[in-house]
DRENDO-1510 file (C-alpha; in Angstrom, 1 decimal, always signed):
<recs>
REC; n; res; u; v; w
REC; 1; ALA; +1.1; +8.2; +7.0 .
REC; 2; GLU; +3.6; +9.8; +9.3 .
REC; 3; ILE; +1.6; +13.1; +9.1 .
REC; 4; VAL; -1.4; +11.3; +10.6 .
REC; 5; TRP; +0.4; +9.5; +13.3 .
REC; 6; LYS; +2.3; +12.7; +14.4 .
REC; 7; ARG; -0.9; +14.8; +14.4 .
REC; 8; LEU; -2.5; +12.2; +16.6 .
REC; 9; ALA; +0.5; +12.0; +19.0 .
REC; 10; ARG; +0.4; +15.9; +19.3 .
REC; 11; ALA; -3.3; +15.6; +20.3 .
REC; 12; GLY; -2.3; +13.0; +22.9 .
REC; 13; VAL; -3.7; +10.1; +21.0 .
REC; 14; ARG; -1.4; +7.2; +20.6 .
REC; 15; PHE; -1.9; +3.6; +19.4 .
REC; 16; PRO; +0.6; +0.8; +20.0 .
REC; 17; ASP; +2.5; -0.4; +16.9 .
REC; 18; GLU; +0.6; -3.7; +17.0 .
REC; 19; ASP; -2.8; -1.7; +17.0 .
REC; 20; ARG; -2.1; +0.4; +14.0 .
REC; 21; VAL; -1.6; -0.4; +10.2 .
REC; 22; THR; +0.2; +1.6; +7.6 .
REC; 23; GLU; +0.3; +0.0; +4.2 .
REC; 24; LEU; +1.7; +1.4; +1.0 .
REC; 25; LEU; +0.1; -0.7; -1.6 .
REC; 26; GLY; +2.0; -0.7; -4.9 .
REC; 27; THR; +5.5; -0.5; -3.4 .
REC; 28; GLY; +6.0; -4.2; -2.8 .
REC; 29; ALA; +5.1; -3.8; +0.9 .
REC; 30; CYS; +2.7; -6.7; +0.8 .
REC; 31; HIS; +5.3; -9.2; -0.2 .
REC; 32; PRO; +8.7; -7.8; +0.8 .
REC; 33; GLY; +11.7; -9.3; -1.1 .
REC; 34; LEU; +9.5; -11.1; -3.8 .
REC; 35; GLY; +9.6; -8.4; -6.4 .
REC; 36; ASP; +11.5; -5.2; -7.4 .
REC; 37; ALA; +10.0; -2.4; -5.3 .
REC; 38; SER; +10.5; +0.8; -7.1 .
REC; 39; ALA; +12.2; +3.5; -4.9 .
REC; 40; ASP; +10.0; +6.1; -6.5 .
REC; 41; PRO; +6.8; +4.5; -7.7 .
REC; 42; PRO; +4.6; +6.6; -9.9 .
REC; 43; GLU; +1.6; +6.0; -7.6 .
REC; 44; VAL; +0.7; +4.1; -4.5 .
REC; 45; VAL; -2.4; +3.5; -2.3 .
REC; 46; LEU; -2.1; +4.5; +1.4 .
REC; 47; HIS; -4.1; +2.3; +3.7 .
REC; 48; LEU; -4.2; +3.4; +7.5 .
REC; 49; ALA; -6.1; +1.6; +10.0 .
REC; 50; VAL; -6.2; +1.4; +13.9 .
REC; 51; ARG; -7.9; -0.7; +16.6 .
REC; 52; GLY; -8.3; +0.1; +20.3 .
REC; 53; GLU; -10.7; -0.1; +23.2 .
REC; 54; ASP; -10.9; +3.7; +23.5 .
REC; 55; ARG; -13.7; +4.6; +21.1 .
REC; 56; ALA; -12.9; +8.3; +21.3 .
REC; 57; ALA; -9.3; +7.7; +20.3 .
REC; 58; VAL; -10.4; +5.6; +17.3 .
REC; 59; THR; -13.0; +8.3; +16.3 .
REC; 60; ARG; -10.3; +10.9; +16.5 .
REC; 61; PHE; -8.2; +8.9; +14.0 .
REC; 62; GLY; -11.1; +9.1; +11.7 .
REC; 63; TYR; -11.2; +12.9; +12.1 .
REC; 64; GLU; -7.6; +13.0; +10.9 .
REC; 65; LEU; -8.2; +11.4; +7.5 .
REC; 66; ALA; -10.6; +14.0; +6.0 .
REC; 67; PRO; -8.1; +16.9; +6.3 .
REC; 68; LEU; -5.4; +14.6; +4.7 .
REC; 69; VAL; -7.7; +14.0; +1.7 .
REC; 70; THR; -9.0; +17.6; +1.4 .
REC; 71; SER; -5.8; +19.5; +2.2 .
REC; 72; GLY; -3.4; +16.8; +1.1 .
REC; 73; PRO; -1.4; +16.3; -2.1 .
REC; 74; PRO; -3.3; +16.7; -5.4 .
REC; 75; GLY; -4.7; +13.6; -6.9 .
REC; 76; VAL; -5.9; +11.9; -3.7 .
REC; 77; THR; -8.7; +9.5; -4.5 .
REC; 78; GLY; -10.7; +6.7; -2.8 .
REC; 79; PHE; -12.4; +8.7; +0.0 .
REC; 80; ALA; -16.0; +8.3; -1.0 .
REC; 81; GLY; -17.7; +7.1; +2.1 .
REC; 82; GLY; -17.4; +10.2; +4.2 .
REC; 83; ARG; -15.6; +10.3; +7.5 .
REC; 84; PRO; -14.9; +6.7; +8.7 .
REC; 85; LYS; -16.8; +5.7; +11.8 .
REC; 86; ALA; -15.4; +3.7; +14.6 .
REC; 87; GLN; -17.0; +0.3; +14.6 .
REC; 88; GLU; -16.5; -3.0; +16.5 .
REC; 89; ILE; -14.1; -5.6; +15.0 .
REC; 90; VAL; -15.6; -9.0; +14.4 .
REC; 91; ALA; -12.9; -11.7; +14.4 .
REC; 92; TYR; -12.2; -15.2; +15.6 .
REC; 93; TRP; -9.3; -17.0; +16.9 .
REC; 94; PRO; -9.2; -20.6; +15.5 .
REC; 95; ALA; -7.5; -22.9; +18.1 .
REC; 96; LEU; -7.2; -26.7; +18.7 .
REC; 97; VAL; -8.3; -28.0; +22.1 .
REC; 98; ARG; -7.9; -31.6; +23.4 .
REC; 99; LYS; -11.2; -33.5; +23.5 .
REC; 100; THR; -10.6; -34.4; +27.0 .
REC; 101; LEU; -10.8; -30.7; +28.0 .
REC; 102; VAL; -14.2; -30.3; +26.6 .
REC; 103; ASP; -17.4; -31.5; +28.3 .
REC; 104; PRO; -19.8; -32.0; +25.4 .
REC; 105; HIS; -23.6; -31.7; +26.3 .
REC; 106; LEU; -26.7; -30.7; +24.6 .
REC; 107; ARG; -29.7; -28.9; +26.0 .
REC; 108; VAL; -33.1; -28.5; +24.2 .
REC; 109; THR; -35.6; -26.0; +25.5 .
REC; 110; VAL; -39.0; -25.8; +24.0 .
REC; 111; GLU; -41.1; -22.9; +24.8 .
REC; 112; SER; -44.7; -22.4; +23.9 .
REC; 113; ALA; -46.5; -19.2; +23.4 .
</recs>
């Protein structure tokens, strides 16, 4: 993972820590402290992701993944969809709002052809 982050930094592309994800699945990273994480696991799955408003920076991140797979350590798998493409994030933020702060109304518009 550090290889990718350092290569991006050398190219002038940086993502704040809160906008990048590095997960080592299979090392106990998902639930720290709940199991015995092996200091030297036989295999792990590396998951990297970023988010940002600069589409060019996110696209550059995708460019760094193909060389990691093709020139990286032997046995790398899971790269079957081609180079990842930057795409919009669809998300929601659930929140509670007091009823007194909402002005409920309904508008019905009927249009005929």
